PDB file as gemmi writes it, atoms N, CA and C in Angstrom:
CRYST1    1.000    1.000    1.000  90.00  90.00  90.00 P 1                      
ATOM      1  N   VAL A   1      70.834 138.018  29.177  1.00  0.00           N  
ATOM      2  CA  VAL A   1      70.432 137.154  30.286  1.00  0.00           C  
ATOM      3  C   VAL A   1      69.135 136.441  29.924  1.00  0.00           C  
ATOM      4  N   GLN A   2      69.099 135.146  30.167  1.00  0.00           N  
ATOM      5  CA  GLN A   2      67.882 134.371  29.913  1.00  0.00           C  
ATOM      6  C   GLN A   2      67.562 133.485  31.095  1.00  0.00           C  
ATOM      7  N   LEU A   3      66.271 133.385  31.400  1.00  0.00           N  
ATOM      8  CA  LEU A   3      65.784 132.447  32.397  1.00  0.00           C  
ATOM      9  C   LEU A   3      64.860 131.480  31.668  1.00  0.00           C  
ATOM     10  N   GLN A   4      65.215 130.219  31.677  1.00  0.00           N  
ATOM     11  CA  GLN A   4      64.456 129.205  30.944  1.00  0.00           C  
ATOM     12  C   GLN A   4      63.728 128.316  31.927  1.00  0.00           C  
ATOM     13  N   ALA A   5      62.419 128.482  31.992  1.00  0.00           N  
ATOM     14  CA  ALA A   5      61.594 127.672  32.889  1.00  0.00           C  
ATOM     15  C   ALA A   5      61.089 126.434  32.176  1.00  0.00           C  
ATOM     16  N   SER A   6      60.964 125.362  32.926  1.00  0.00           N  
ATOM     17  CA  SER A   6      60.437 124.114  32.376  1.00  0.00           C  
ATOM     18  C   SER A   6      59.754 123.321  33.472  1.00  0.00           C  
ATOM     19  N   GLY A   7      58.982 122.319  33.060  1.00  0.00           N  
ATOM     20  CA  GLY A   7      58.372 121.415  34.020  1.00  0.00           C  
ATOM     21  C   GLY A   7      56.881 121.536  34.161  1.00  0.00           C  
ATOM     22  N   GLY A   8      56.271 122.515  33.500  1.00  0.00           N  
ATOM     23  CA  GLY A   8      54.825 122.644  33.590  1.00  0.00           C  
ATOM     24  C   GLY A   8      54.114 121.505  32.879  1.00  0.00           C  
ATOM     25  N   GLY A   9      52.804 121.449  33.058  1.00  0.00           N  
ATOM     26  CA  GLY A   9      52.032 120.403  32.407  1.00  0.00           C  
ATOM     27  C   GLY A   9      50.673 120.256  33.029  1.00  0.00           C  
ATOM     28  N   LEU A  10      50.026 119.151  32.696  1.00  0.00           N  
ATOM     29  CA  LEU A  10      48.689 118.857  33.190  1.00  0.00           C  
ATOM     30  C   LEU A  10      48.777 117.781  34.270  1.00  0.00           C  
ATOM     31  N   VAL A  11      48.117 118.017  35.376  1.00  0.00           N  
ATOM     32  CA  VAL A  11      48.144 117.064  36.483  1.00  0.00           C  
ATOM     33  C   VAL A  11      46.775 117.068  37.151  1.00  0.00           C  
ATOM     34  N   GLN A  12      46.414 115.956  37.732  1.00  0.00           N  
ATOM     35  CA  GLN A  12      45.150 115.884  38.465  1.00  0.00           C  
ATOM     36  C   GLN A  12      45.305 116.496  39.851  1.00  0.00           C  
ATOM     37  N   ALA A  13      44.222 116.949  40.385  1.00  0.00           N  
ATOM     38  CA  ALA A  13      44.229 117.497  41.746  1.00  0.00           C  
ATOM     39  C   ALA A  13      44.803 116.459  42.710  1.00  0.00           C  
ATOM     40  N   GLY A  14      45.647 116.967  43.617  1.00  0.00           N  
ATOM     41  CA  GLY A  14      46.329 116.087  44.545  1.00  0.00           C  
ATOM     42  C   GLY A  14      47.684 115.611  44.067  1.00  0.00           C  
ATOM     43  N   GLY A  15      47.963 115.856  42.810  1.00  0.00           N  
ATOM     44  CA  GLY A  15      49.226 115.429  42.232  1.00  0.00           C  
ATOM     45  C   GLY A  15      50.347 116.409  42.474  1.00  0.00           C  
ATOM     46  N   SER A  16      51.498 116.123  41.864  1.00  0.00           N  
ATOM     47  CA  SER A  16      52.692 116.940  42.066  1.00  0.00           C  
ATOM     48  C   SER A  16      53.331 117.289  40.728  1.00  0.00           C  
ATOM     49  N   LEU A  17      54.009 118.407  40.715  1.00  0.00           N  
ATOM     50  CA  LEU A  17      54.832 118.825  39.591  1.00  0.00           C  
ATOM     51  C   LEU A  17      56.070 119.514  40.132  1.00  0.00           C  
ATOM     52  N   SER A  18      57.132 119.446  39.363  1.00  0.00           N  
ATOM     53  CA  SER A  18      58.356 120.123  39.741  1.00  0.00           C  
ATOM     54  C   SER A  18      58.780 121.045  38.612  1.00  0.00           C  
ATOM     55  N   LEU A  19      58.941 122.309  38.933  1.00  0.00           N  
ATOM     56  CA  LEU A  19      59.392 123.299  37.964  1.00  0.00           C  
ATOM     57  C   LEU A  19      60.873 123.599  38.192  1.00  0.00           C  
ATOM     58  N   SER A  20      61.556 123.904  37.125  1.00  0.00           N  
ATOM     59  CA  SER A  20      62.932 124.350  37.238  1.00  0.00           C  
ATOM     60  C   SER A  20      63.148 125.549  36.333  1.00  0.00           C  
ATOM     61  N   CYS A  21      64.147 126.339  36.664  1.00  0.00           N  
ATOM     62  CA  CYS A  21      64.444 127.548  35.899  1.00  0.00           C  
ATOM     63  C   CYS A  21      65.948 127.748  35.888  1.00  0.00           C  
ATOM     64  N   ALA A  22      66.530 127.565  34.726  1.00  0.00           N  
ATOM     65  CA  ALA A  22      67.966 127.715  34.569  1.00  0.00           C  
ATOM     66  C   ALA A  22      68.287 129.081  33.992  1.00  0.00           C  
ATOM     67  N   ALA A  23      69.244 129.758  34.594  1.00  0.00           N  
ATOM     68  CA  ALA A  23      69.662 131.074  34.133  1.00  0.00           C  
ATOM     69  C   ALA A  23      70.934 130.968  33.311  1.00  0.00           C  
ATOM     70  N   SER A  24      71.039 131.820  32.332  1.00  0.00           N  
ATOM     71  CA  SER A  24      72.254 131.909  31.530  1.00  0.00           C  
ATOM     72  C   SER A  24      72.553 133.364  31.241  1.00  0.00           C  
ATOM     73  N   GLY A  25      73.795 133.663  30.983  1.00  0.00           N  
ATOM     74  CA  GLY A  25      74.194 135.025  30.681  1.00  0.00           C  
ATOM     75  C   GLY A  25      74.803 135.759  31.855  1.00  0.00           C  
ATOM     76  N   ARG A  26      74.438 135.350  33.063  1.00  0.00           N  
ATOM     77  CA  ARG A  26      75.045 135.855  34.282  1.00  0.00           C  
ATOM     78  C   ARG A  26      74.665 134.946  35.422  1.00  0.00           C  
ATOM     79  N   THR A  27      75.378 135.079  36.515  1.00  0.00           N  
ATOM     80  CA  THR A  27      75.038 134.284  37.687  1.00  0.00           C  
ATOM     81  C   THR A  27      74.229 135.133  38.663  1.00  0.00           C  
ATOM     82  N   PHE A  28      73.468 134.446  39.491  1.00  0.00           N  
ATOM     83  CA  PHE A  28      72.632 135.121  40.485  1.00  0.00           C  
ATOM     84  C   PHE A  28      72.936 134.579  41.878  1.00  0.00           C  
ATOM     85  N   ASN A  29      74.174 134.196  42.111  1.00  0.00           N  
ATOM     86  CA  ASN A  29      74.511 133.537  43.374  1.00  0.00           C  
ATOM     87  C   ASN A  29      74.294 134.430  44.583  1.00  0.00           C  
ATOM     88  N   ASN A  30      74.325 135.739  44.403  1.00  0.00           N  
ATOM     89  CA  ASN A  30      74.139 136.656  45.524  1.00  0.00           C  
ATOM     90  C   ASN A  30      72.800 137.375  45.472  1.00  0.00           C  
ATOM     91  N   SER A  31      71.880 136.817  44.695  1.00  0.00           N  
ATOM     92  CA  SER A  31      70.609 137.493  44.452  1.00  0.00           C  
ATOM     93  C   SER A  31      69.429 136.653  44.914  1.00  0.00           C  
ATOM     94  N   TYR A  32      68.329 137.343  45.154  1.00  0.00           N  
ATOM     95  CA  TYR A  32      67.087 136.640  45.379  1.00  0.00           C  
ATOM     96  C   TYR A  32      66.602 136.025  44.067  1.00  0.00           C  
ATOM     97  N   LYS A  33      65.845 134.961  44.230  1.00  0.00           N  
ATOM     98  CA  LYS A  33      65.124 134.354  43.108  1.00  0.00           C  
ATOM     99  C   LYS A  33      63.710 134.051  43.590  1.00  0.00           C  
ATOM    100  N   GLY A  34      62.817 133.885  42.629  1.00  0.00           N  
ATOM    101  CA  GLY A  34      61.445 133.614  43.033  1.00  0.00           C  
ATOM    102  C   GLY A  34      60.619 133.009  41.927  1.00  0.00           C  
ATOM    103  N   TRP A  35      59.411 132.640  42.316  1.00  0.00           N  
ATOM    104  CA  TRP A  35      58.409 132.140  41.371  1.00  0.00           C  
ATOM    105  C   TRP A  35      57.135 132.965  41.546  1.00  0.00           C  
ATOM    106  N   PHE A  36      56.580 133.348  40.433  1.00  0.00           N  
ATOM    107  CA  PHE A  36      55.317 134.062  40.386  1.00  0.00           C  
ATOM    108  C   PHE A  36      54.347 133.222  39.553  1.00  0.00           C  
ATOM    109  N   ARG A  37      53.077 133.563  39.657  1.00  0.00           N  
ATOM    110  CA  ARG A  37      52.102 132.908  38.780  1.00  0.00           C  
ATOM    111  C   ARG A  37      50.997 133.905  38.418  1.00  0.00           C  
ATOM    112  N   GLN A  38      50.391 133.629  37.278  1.00  0.00           N  
ATOM    113  CA  GLN A  38      49.267 134.451  36.834  1.00  0.00           C  
ATOM    114  C   GLN A  38      48.190 133.543  36.269  1.00  0.00           C  
ATOM    115  N   ALA A  39      47.062 133.561  36.933  1.00  0.00           N  
ATOM    116  CA  ALA A  39      45.909 132.783  36.471  1.00  0.00           C  
ATOM    117  C   ALA A  39      45.082 133.633  35.511  1.00  0.00           C  
ATOM    118  N   PRO A  40      44.285 133.007  34.667  1.00  0.00           N  
ATOM    119  CA  PRO A  40      43.459 133.765  33.714  1.00  0.00           C  
ATOM    120  C   PRO A  40      42.573 134.771  34.428  1.00  0.00           C  
ATOM    121  N   GLY A  41      42.648 136.003  33.972  1.00  0.00           N  
ATOM    122  CA  GLY A  41      41.806 137.044  34.535  1.00  0.00           C  
ATOM    123  C   GLY A  41      42.257 137.575  35.876  1.00  0.00           C  
ATOM    124  N   LYS A  42      43.417 137.141  36.335  1.00  0.00           N  
ATOM    125  CA  LYS A  42      43.902 137.590  37.644  1.00  0.00           C  
ATOM    126  C   LYS A  42      45.254 138.256  37.509  1.00  0.00           C  
ATOM    127  N   GLU A  43      45.623 139.004  38.528  1.00  0.00           N  
ATOM    128  CA  GLU A  43      46.925 139.651  38.543  1.00  0.00           C  
ATOM    129  C   GLU A  43      48.024 138.644  38.877  1.00  0.00           C  
ATOM    130  N   ARG A  44      49.224 138.969  38.442  1.00  0.00           N  
ATOM    131  CA  ARG A  44      50.363 138.132  38.769  1.00  0.00           C  
ATOM    132  C   ARG A  44      50.616 138.194  40.263  1.00  0.00           C  
ATOM    133  N   GLU A  45      50.882 137.052  40.881  1.00  0.00           N  
ATOM    134  CA  GLU A  45      51.162 137.010  42.306  1.00  0.00           C  
ATOM    135  C   GLU A  45      52.472 136.276  42.556  1.00  0.00           C  
ATOM    136  N   CYS A  46      53.133 136.679  43.595  1.00  0.00           N  
ATOM    137  CA  CYS A  46      54.375 136.035  43.994  1.00  0.00           C  
ATOM    138  C   CYS A  46      54.040 134.836  44.870  1.00  0.00           C  
ATOM    139  N   VAL A  47      54.544 133.656  44.527  1.00  0.00           N  
ATOM    140  CA  VAL A  47      54.216 132.479  45.319  1.00  0.00           C  
ATOM    141  C   VAL A  47      55.376 132.015  46.200  1.00  0.00           C  
ATOM    142  N   ALA A  48      56.611 132.286  45.794  1.00  0.00           N  
ATOM    143  CA  ALA A  48      57.748 131.832  46.606  1.00  0.00           C  
ATOM    144  C   ALA A  48      58.979 132.664  46.296  1.00  0.00           C  
ATOM    145  N   ILE A  49      59.746 132.937  47.333  1.00  0.00           N  
ATOM    146  CA  ILE A  49      60.975 133.727  47.217  1.00  0.00           C  
ATOM    147  C   ILE A  49      62.077 133.009  47.984  1.00  0.00           C  
ATOM    148  N   ILE A  50      63.286 133.070  47.456  1.00  0.00           N  
ATOM    149  CA  ILE A  50      64.409 132.444  48.151  1.00  0.00           C  
ATOM    150  C   ILE A  50      65.614 133.363  48.088  1.00  0.00           C  
ATOM    151  N   ASN A  51      66.341 133.468  49.185  1.00  0.00           N  
ATOM    152  CA  ASN A  51      67.521 134.327  49.201  1.00  0.00           C  
ATOM    153  C   ASN A  51      68.721 133.568  48.638  1.00  0.00           C  
ATOM    154  N   TRP A  52      69.875 134.231  48.624  1.00  0.00           N  
ATOM    155  CA  TRP A  52      71.036 133.669  47.943  1.00  0.00           C  
ATOM    156  C   TRP A  52      71.507 132.364  48.556  1.00  0.00           C  
ATOM    157  N   SER A  53      71.334 132.244  49.887  1.00  0.00           N  
ATOM    158  CA  SER A  53      71.827 131.049  50.564  1.00  0.00           C  
ATOM    159  C   SER A  53      70.787 129.947  50.653  1.00  0.00           C  
ATOM    160  N   GLY A  54      69.570 130.250  50.267  1.00  0.00           N  
ATOM    161  CA  GLY A  54      68.516 129.242  50.329  1.00  0.00           C  
ATOM    162  C   GLY A  54      67.867 129.106  51.688  1.00  0.00           C  
ATOM    163  N   THR A  55      68.192 129.988  52.608  1.00  0.00           N  
ATOM    164  CA  THR A  55      67.599 129.911  53.943  1.00  0.00           C  
ATOM    165  C   THR A  55      66.356 130.801  54.012  1.00  0.00           C  
ATOM    166  N   ALA A  56      65.465 130.471  54.931  1.00  0.00           N  
ATOM    167  CA  ALA A  56      64.272 131.266  55.211  1.00  0.00           C  
ATOM    168  C   ALA A  56      63.467 131.609  53.961  1.00  0.00           C  
ATOM    169  N   PRO A  57      63.049 130.600  53.186  1.00  0.00           N  
ATOM    170  CA  PRO A  57      62.203 130.902  52.031  1.00  0.00           C  
ATOM    171  C   PRO A  57      60.871 131.504  52.468  1.00  0.00           C  
ATOM    172  N   ILE A  58      60.279 132.229  51.571  1.00  0.00           N  
ATOM    173  CA  ILE A  58      59.019 132.920  51.855  1.00  0.00           C  
ATOM    174  C   ILE A  58      57.969 132.415  50.878  1.00  0.00           C  
ATOM    175  N   TYR A  59      56.774 132.159  51.394  1.00  0.00           N  
ATOM    176  CA  TYR A  59      55.714 131.603  50.567  1.00  0.00           C  
ATOM    177  C   TYR A  59      54.431 132.418  50.718  1.00  0.00           C  
ATOM    178  N   ALA A  60      53.670 132.435  49.646  1.00  0.00           N  
ATOM    179  CA  ALA A  60      52.324 132.970  49.741  1.00  0.00           C  
ATOM    180  C   ALA A  60      51.495 132.035  50.611  1.00  0.00           C  
ATOM    181  N   ALA A  61      50.539 132.606  51.299  1.00  0.00           N  
ATOM    182  CA  ALA A  61      49.703 131.803  52.204  1.00  0.00           C  
ATOM    183  C   ALA A  61      48.984 130.681  51.462  1.00  0.00           C  
ATOM    184  N   SER A  62      48.639 130.937  50.215  1.00  0.00           N  
ATOM    185  CA  SER A  62      47.875 129.968  49.440  1.00  0.00           C  
ATOM    186  C   SER A  62      48.659 128.707  49.084  1.00  0.00           C  
ATOM    187  N   VAL A  63      49.990 128.763  49.176  1.00  0.00           N  
ATOM    188  CA  VAL A  63      50.804 127.609  48.790  1.00  0.00           C  
ATOM    189  C   VAL A  63      51.657 127.081  49.926  1.00  0.00           C  
ATOM    190  N   LYS A  64      51.676 127.769  51.039  1.00  0.00           N  
ATOM    191  CA  LYS A  64      52.528 127.370  52.154  1.00  0.00           C  
ATOM    192  C   LYS A  64      52.159 125.971  52.626  1.00  0.00           C  
ATOM    193  N   GLY A  65      53.192 125.153  52.811  1.00  0.00           N  
ATOM    194  CA  GLY A  65      52.966 123.775  53.224  1.00  0.00           C  
ATOM    195  C   GLY A  65      52.803 122.809  52.071  1.00  0.00           C  
ATOM    196  N   ARG A  66      52.610 123.345  50.854  1.00  0.00           N  
ATOM    197  CA  ARG A  66      52.456 122.495  49.684  1.00  0.00           C  
ATOM    198  C   ARG A  66      53.576 122.689  48.667  1.00  0.00           C  
ATOM    199  N   PHE A  67      54.094 123.892  48.569  1.00  0.00           N  
ATOM    200  CA  PHE A  67      55.158 124.216  47.609  1.00  0.00           C  
ATOM    201  C   PHE A  67      56.474 124.383  48.353  1.00  0.00           C  
ATOM    202  N   THR A  68      57.564 124.025  47.678  1.00  0.00           N  
ATOM    203  CA  THR A  68      58.903 124.207  48.231  1.00  0.00           C  
ATOM    204  C   THR A  68      59.809 124.800  47.165  1.00  0.00           C  
ATOM    205  N   ILE A  69      60.415 125.937  47.492  1.00  0.00           N  
ATOM    206  CA  ILE A  69      61.372 126.561  46.588  1.00  0.00           C  
ATOM    207  C   ILE A  69      62.777 126.196  47.039  1.00  0.00           C  
ATOM    208  N   SER A  70      63.637 125.959  46.088  1.00  0.00           N  
ATOM    209  CA  SER A  70      65.031 125.646  46.391  1.00  0.00           C  
ATOM    210  C   SER A  70      65.906 126.165  45.254  1.00  0.00           C  
ATOM    211  N   ARG A  71      67.198 126.162  45.473  1.00  0.00           N  
ATOM    212  CA  ARG A  71      68.106 126.655  44.443  1.00  0.00           C  
ATOM    213  C   ARG A  71      69.412 125.882  44.487  1.00  0.00           C  
ATOM    214  N   ASP A  72      70.058 125.813  43.347  1.00  0.00           N  
ATOM    215  CA  ASP A  72      71.389 125.222  43.216  1.00  0.00           C  
ATOM    216  C   ASP A  72      72.258 126.274  42.538  1.00  0.00           C  
ATOM    217  N   ASN A  73      73.068 126.942  43.324  1.00  0.00           N  
ATOM    218  CA  ASN A  73      73.883 128.033  42.772  1.00  0.00           C  
ATOM    219  C   ASN A  73      74.947 127.520  41.799  1.00  0.00           C  
ATOM    220  N   ASP A  74      75.399 126.295  42.007  1.00  0.00           N  
ATOM    221  CA  ASP A  74      76.386 125.736  41.070  1.00  0.00           C  
ATOM    222  C   ASP A  74      75.780 125.585  39.674  1.00  0.00           C  
ATOM    223  N   LYS A  75      74.476 125.303  39.635  1.00  0.00           N  
ATOM    224  CA  LYS A  75      73.786 125.136  38.352  1.00  0.00           C  
ATOM    225  C   LYS A  75      73.044 126.397  37.922  1.00  0.00           C  
ATOM    226  N   ASN A  76      73.100 127.442  38.747  1.00  0.00           N  
ATOM    227  CA  ASN A  76      72.421 128.699  38.433  1.00  0.00           C  
ATOM    228  C   ASN A  76      70.927 128.455  38.175  1.00  0.00           C  
ATOM    229  N   THR A  77      70.341 127.618  38.995  1.00  0.00           N  
ATOM    230  CA  THR A  77      68.974 127.135  38.770  1.00  0.00           C  
ATOM    231  C   THR A  77      68.150 127.264  40.049  1.00  0.00           C  
ATOM    232  N   VAL A  78      66.881 127.587  39.862  1.00  0.00           N  
ATOM    233  CA  VAL A  78      65.934 127.627  40.967  1.00  0.00           C  
ATOM    234  C   VAL A  78      64.817 126.647  40.657  1.00  0.00           C  
ATOM    235  N   TYR A  79      64.277 126.037  41.695  1.00  0.00           N  
ATOM    236  CA  TYR A  79      63.269 125.002  41.537  1.00  0.00           C  
ATOM    237  C   TYR A  79      62.011 125.350  42.335  1.00  0.00           C  
ATOM    238  N   LEU A  80      60.916 124.756  41.925  1.00  0.00           N  
ATOM    239  CA  LEU A  80      59.674 124.855  42.690  1.00  0.00           C  
ATOM    240  C   LEU A  80      59.007 123.480  42.681  1.00  0.00           C  
ATOM    241  N   GLN A  81      59.002 122.838  43.830  1.00  0.00           N  
ATOM    242  CA  GLN A  81      58.315 121.566  43.980  1.00  0.00           C  
ATOM    243  C   GLN A  81      56.902 121.847  44.457  1.00  0.00           C  
ATOM    244  N   MET A  82      55.928 121.360  43.705  1.00  0.00           N  
ATOM    245  CA  MET A  82      54.527 121.643  44.009  1.00  0.00           C  
ATOM    246  C   MET A  82      53.814 120.330  44.303  1.00  0.00           C  
ATOM    247  N   ASN A  83      53.346 120.207  45.520  1.00  0.00           N  
ATOM    248  CA  ASN A  83      52.637 118.991  45.948  1.00  0.00           C  
ATOM    249  C   ASN A  83      51.196 119.317  46.284  1.00  0.00           C  
ATOM    250  N   ASN A  84      50.385 118.277  46.312  1.00  0.00           N  
ATOM    251  CA  ASN A  84      48.966 118.427  46.649  1.00  0.00           C  
ATOM    252  C   ASN A  84      48.334 119.569  45.853  1.00  0.00           C  
ATOM    253  N   LEU A  85      48.541 119.532  44.556  1.00  0.00           N  
ATOM    254  CA  LEU A  85      48.056 120.608  43.698  1.00  0.00           C  
ATOM    255  C   LEU A  85      46.540 120.668  43.673  1.00  0.00           C  
ATOM    256  N   LYS A  86      46.041 121.882  43.557  1.00  0.00           N  
ATOM    257  CA  LYS A  86      44.604 122.138  43.540  1.00  0.00           C  
ATOM    258  C   LYS A  86      44.229 122.830  42.224  1.00  0.00           C  
ATOM    259  N   PRO A  87      42.991 122.722  41.799  1.00  0.00           N  
ATOM    260  CA  PRO A  87      42.583 123.403  40.559  1.00  0.00           C  
ATOM    261  C   PRO A  87      42.900 124.896  40.583  1.00  0.00           C  
ATOM    262  N   GLU A  88      42.829 125.512  41.738  1.00  0.00           N  
ATOM    263  CA  GLU A  88      43.117 126.942  41.828  1.00  0.00           C  
ATOM    264  C   GLU A  88      44.597 127.269  41.667  1.00  0.00           C  
ATOM    265  N   ASP A  89      45.450 126.271  41.596  1.00  0.00           N  
ATOM    266  CA  ASP A  89      46.865 126.493  41.298  1.00  0.00           C  
ATOM    267  C   ASP A  89      47.117 126.623  39.794  1.00  0.00           C  
ATOM    268  N   THR A  90      46.088 126.400  38.994  1.00  0.00           N  
ATOM    269  CA  THR A  90      46.220 126.521  37.552  1.00  0.00           C  
ATOM    270  C   THR A  90      46.611 127.945  37.171  1.00  0.00           C  
ATOM    271  N   ALA A  91      47.731 128.068  36.461  1.00  0.00           N  
ATOM    272  CA  ALA A  91      48.266 129.389  36.106  1.00  0.00           C  
ATOM    273  C   ALA A  91      49.493 129.211  35.231  1.00  0.00           C  
ATOM    274  N   VAL A  92      49.934 130.312  34.661  1.00  0.00           N  
ATOM    275  CA  VAL A  92      51.267 130.349  34.057  1.00  0.00           C  
ATOM    276  C   VAL A  92      52.244 130.733  35.157  1.00  0.00           C  
ATOM    277  N   TYR A  93      53.263 129.928  35.316  1.00  0.00           N  
ATOM    278  CA  TYR A  93      54.257 130.156  36.352  1.00  0.00           C  
ATOM    279  C   TYR A  93      55.507 130.768  35.743  1.00  0.00           C  
ATOM    280  N   TYR A  94      55.998 131.827  36.378  1.00  0.00           N  
ATOM    281  CA  TYR A  94      57.173 132.551  35.909  1.00  0.00           C  
ATOM    282  C   TYR A  94      58.261 132.504  36.965  1.00  0.00           C  
ATOM    283  N   CYS A  95      59.472 132.208  36.529  1.00  0.00           N  
ATOM    284  CA  CYS A  95      60.595 132.356  37.440  1.00  0.00           C  
ATOM    285  C   CYS A  95      61.160 133.764  37.305  1.00  0.00           C  
ATOM    286  N   ALA A  96      61.852 134.196  38.335  1.00  0.00           N  
ATOM    287  CA  ALA A  96      62.395 135.544  38.358  1.00  0.00           C  
ATOM    288  C   ALA A  96      63.688 135.547  39.144  1.00  0.00           C  
ATOM    289  N   ALA A  97      64.550 136.513  38.856  1.00  0.00           N  
ATOM    290  CA  ALA A  97      65.846 136.562  39.521  1.00  0.00           C  
ATOM    291  C   ALA A  97      66.365 137.991  39.591  1.00  0.00           C  
ATOM    292  N   GLY A  98      67.282 138.189  40.551  1.00  0.00           N  
ATOM    293  CA  GLY A  98      67.872 139.507  40.708  1.00  0.00           C  
ATOM    294  C   GLY A  98      66.888 140.499  41.306  1.00  0.00           C  
ATOM    295  N   GLY A  99      67.214 141.772  41.159  1.00  0.00           N  
ATOM    296  CA  GLY A  99      66.302 142.802  41.634  1.00  0.00           C  
ATOM    297  C   GLY A  99      66.381 143.006  43.128  1.00  0.00           C  
ATOM    298  N   LEU A 100      65.244 143.385  43.729  1.00  0.00           N  
ATOM    299  CA  LEU A 100      65.220 143.833  45.107  1.00  0.00           C  
ATOM    300  C   LEU A 100      64.095 143.158  45.884  1.00  0.00           C  
ATOM    301  N   TYR A 101      64.436 142.652  47.060  1.00  0.00           N  
ATOM    302  CA  TYR A 101      63.417 142.159  47.976  1.00  0.00           C  
ATOM    303  C   TYR A 101      63.197 143.234  49.034  1.00  0.00           C  
ATOM    304  N   ARG A 102      61.959 143.714  49.132  1.00  0.00           N  
ATOM    305  CA  ARG A 102      61.646 144.838  50.011  1.00  0.00           C  
ATOM    306  C   ARG A 102      61.064 144.427  51.345  1.00  0.00           C  
ATOM    307  N   GLY A 103      60.997 143.106  51.585  1.00  0.00           N  
ATOM    308  CA  GLY A 103      60.420 142.635  52.830  1.00  0.00           C  
ATOM    309  C   GLY A 103      58.920 142.461  52.717  1.00  0.00           C  
ATOM    310  N   GLY A 104      58.351 141.719  53.658  1.00  0.00           N  
ATOM    311  CA  GLY A 104      56.910 141.519  53.651  1.00  0.00           C  
ATOM    312  C   GLY A 104      56.385 140.819  52.421  1.00  0.00           C  
ATOM    313  N   GLY A 105      57.218 139.990  51.797  1.00  0.00           N  
ATOM    314  CA  GLY A 105      56.797 139.269  50.602  1.00  0.00           C  
ATOM    315  C   GLY A 105      56.831 140.082  49.332  1.00  0.00           C  
ATOM    316  N   ARG A 106      57.364 141.282  49.396  1.00  0.00           N  
ATOM    317  CA  ARG A 106      57.401 142.150  48.216  1.00  0.00           C  
ATOM    318  C   ARG A 106      58.743 142.004  47.510  1.00  0.00           C  
ATOM    319  N   TYR A 107      58.689 141.412  46.328  1.00  0.00           N  
ATOM    320  CA  TYR A 107      59.899 141.131  45.561  1.00  0.00           C  
ATOM    321  C   TYR A 107      59.761 141.769  44.200  1.00  0.00           C  
ATOM    322  N   GLU A 108      60.761 142.526  43.828  1.00  0.00           N  
ATOM    323  CA  GLU A 108      60.777 143.219  42.538  1.00  0.00           C  
ATOM    324  C   GLU A 108      61.963 142.702  41.729  1.00  0.00           C  
ATOM    325  N   PRO A 109      61.748 141.659  40.944  1.00  0.00           N  
ATOM    326  CA  PRO A 109      62.855 141.060  40.185  1.00  0.00           C  
ATOM    327  C   PRO A 109      63.323 141.952  39.034  1.00  0.00           C  
ATOM    328  N   SER A 110      64.527 141.697  38.597  1.00  0.00           N  
ATOM    329  CA  SER A 110      65.055 142.390  37.421  1.00  0.00           C  
ATOM    330  C   SER A 110      64.885 141.548  36.161  1.00  0.00           C  
ATOM    331  N   TYR A 111      64.838 140.242  36.321  1.00  0.00           N  
ATOM    332  CA  TYR A 111      64.783 139.352  35.171  1.00  0.00           C  
ATOM    333  C   TYR A 111      63.636 138.353  35.340  1.00  0.00           C  
ATOM    334  N   TRP A 112      63.012 138.037  34.195  1.00  0.00           N  
ATOM    335  CA  TRP A 112      61.869 137.129  34.182  1.00  0.00           C  
ATOM    336  C   TRP A 112      62.078 136.009  33.175  1.00  0.00           C  
ATOM    337  N   GLY A 113      61.583 134.829  33.523  1.00  0.00           N  
ATOM    338  CA  GLY A 113      61.527 133.736  32.567  1.00  0.00           C  
ATOM    339  C   GLY A 113      60.296 133.875  31.689  1.00  0.00           C  
ATOM    340  N   GLN A 114      60.170 132.963  30.735  1.00  0.00           N  
ATOM    341  CA  GLN A 114      59.113 133.079  29.741  1.00  0.00           C  
ATOM    342  C   GLN A 114      57.773 132.509  30.200  1.00  0.00           C  
ATOM    343  N   GLY A 115      57.739 131.806  31.306  1.00  0.00           N  
ATOM    344  CA  GLY A 115      56.501 131.241  31.813  1.00  0.00           C  
ATOM    345  C   GLY A 115      56.299 129.811  31.359  1.00  0.00           C  
ATOM    346  N   THR A 116      55.739 129.026  32.262  1.00  0.00           N  
ATOM    347  CA  THR A 116      55.385 127.649  31.936  1.00  0.00           C  
ATOM    348  C   THR A 116      53.999 127.368  32.518  1.00  0.00           C  
ATOM    349  N   LEU A 117      53.146 126.743  31.719  1.00  0.00           N  
ATOM    350  CA  LEU A 117      51.756 126.568  32.100  1.00  0.00           C  
ATOM    351  C   LEU A 117      51.578 125.334  32.985  1.00  0.00           C  
ATOM    352  N   VAL A 118      50.899 125.541  34.092  1.00  0.00           N  
ATOM    353  CA  VAL A 118      50.516 124.444  34.984  1.00  0.00           C  
ATOM    354  C   VAL A 118      48.989 124.382  35.006  1.00  0.00           C  
ATOM    355  N   THR A 119      48.457 123.228  34.662  1.00  0.00           N  
ATOM    356  CA  THR A 119      47.013 123.037  34.660  1.00  0.00           C  
ATOM    357  C   THR A 119      46.668 121.888  35.599  1.00  0.00           C  
ATOM    358  N   VAL A 120      45.797 122.173  36.553  1.00  0.00           N  
ATOM    359  CA  VAL A 120      45.392 121.163  37.529  1.00  0.00           C  
ATOM    360  C   VAL A 120      43.911 120.857  37.301  1.00  0.00           C  
ATOM    361  N   SER A 121      43.627 119.635  36.967  1.00  0.00           N  
ATOM    362  CA  SER A 121      42.242 119.227  36.707  1.00  0.00           C  
ATOM    363  C   SER A 121      41.611 118.670  37.972  1.00  0.00           C  
ATOM    364  N   SER A 122      40.316 118.887  38.082  1.00  0.00           N  
ATOM    365  CA  SER A 122      39.606 118.423  39.297  1.00  0.00           C  
ATOM    366  C   SER A 122      39.071 117.009  39.113  1.00  0.00           C  
TER     367      SER A 122                                                      
END                                                                             
């Protein structure tokens, strides 16, 4: 199983980026998917989670209203649209799939992508 993330890059504050993560090796149509990020010197945090049907996505407070997670089960792909980016959004972003959602924003994925770097300049 592989999760291939893409779309990271350098953007100015206030700008937008769109990340995508395509899965291969198995389908995740009945599974949760999510995006995590890890900034230098900080712990990995979960920024967005989406269930199998794409309803009721969950966001970290720090990104709510600016980021949108979505999925296309036909393409076995999950997306993260990031708007109004801030320097504090600078991090390596990881997609994740499968595993268990325990509620309250606690998601324990089974599979991880390789990470894509997002850098937001001020």
